[in-house]
C-alpha positions in Angstrom: 0.0 0.0 0.0 1.2 3.5 -0.8 2.3 5.8 2.0 -0.8 7.1 3.7 0.8 10.4 4.7 0.5 11.8 1.1 -2.6 12.4 -1.0 -2.8 10.6 -4.3 -5.0 12.6 -6.6 -6.0 12.0 -10.2 -8.8 13.3 -12.4 -10.1 11.6 -15.6 -12.4 12.8 -18.3 -15.5 10.9 -19.6 -13.3 8.8 -21.8 -11.2 7.6 -18.9 -8.2 9.7 -19.8 -6.1 11.4 -17.1 -6.5 15.1 -17.2 -4.7 15.7 -13.9 -2.5 13.7 -11.6 -0.5 15.1 -8.7 3.2 14.4 -8.3 2.5 11.7 -5.6 0.2 9.8 -7.8 2.7 10.0 -10.7 5.5 8.8 -8.5 3.5 5.9 -7.2 2.9 4.7 -10.7 6.4 5.5 -12.0 5.3 7.9 -14.7 6.1 11.6 -15.3 3.0 13.8 -15.3 3.5 14.5 -19.0 3.5 10.8 -19.8 0.4 10.1 -17.7 -1.8 12.9 -18.9 -4.0 11.7 -21.8 -3.3 8.1 -21.0 -6.4 6.0 -20.4 -6.7 5.1 -16.7 -8.3 1.7 -17.6 -5.0 0.7 -19.4 -3.4 0.8 -16.0 -6.0 -1.3 -14.1 -4.2 -4.3 -12.7 -5.6 -7.8 -13.3 -5.5 -8.1 -9.5 -8.2 -5.5 -9.1 -11.6 -7.1 -8.6 -14.0 -6.5 -11.5 -16.8 -5.4 -9.1 -14.6 -2.6 -7.8 -13.7 -1.4 -11.4 -17.4 -1.4 -12.2 -18.3 0.6 -9.0 -15.6 3.2 -10.0 -16.9 3.4 -13.5 -20.6 3.8 -12.5 -19.7 6.4 -9.8 -17.7 8.5 -12.2 -20.3 8.2 -15.0 -22.8 9.8 -12.6 -20.5 12.7 -12.1 -19.4 11.9 -8.6 -15.9 11.6 -7.1 -14.7 8.1 -6.1 -12.3 7.5 -3.3 -11.0 4.2 -2.2 -8.3 1.5 -2.6 -7.4 0.5 -6.2 -4.8 -1.6 -7.8 -2.9 -0.2 -10.7 -0.1 -1.4 -12.9 3.1 0.7 -12.7 5.2 1.8 -15.6 7.6 -1.1 -14.8 4.7 -3.6 -14.9 4.3 -4.2 -11.1 1.0 -4.0 -9.4 0.6 -1.4 -6.7 -2.3 -0.8 -4.3 -3.2 2.9 -3.9 -5.4 4.5 -1.3 -6.8 7.4 -3.4 
């Protein structure tokens, strides 16, 4: 799990593309902000992430609400990392 003393923040558009990611979020995934912006967030979903959680996130965001919770993403190096967002 990522360090709980920092806030991991990202924003995506209706297509699932990152429009903002703070430095802590980028560092946790191993990407520069420039490389992450415009990338589809679903491309970084880890196979470890339960499908029910992915669907909950998708539905919540589609309704225009923010979602906060623990997710598993794939880092630039291919490792899975659990993030408390």
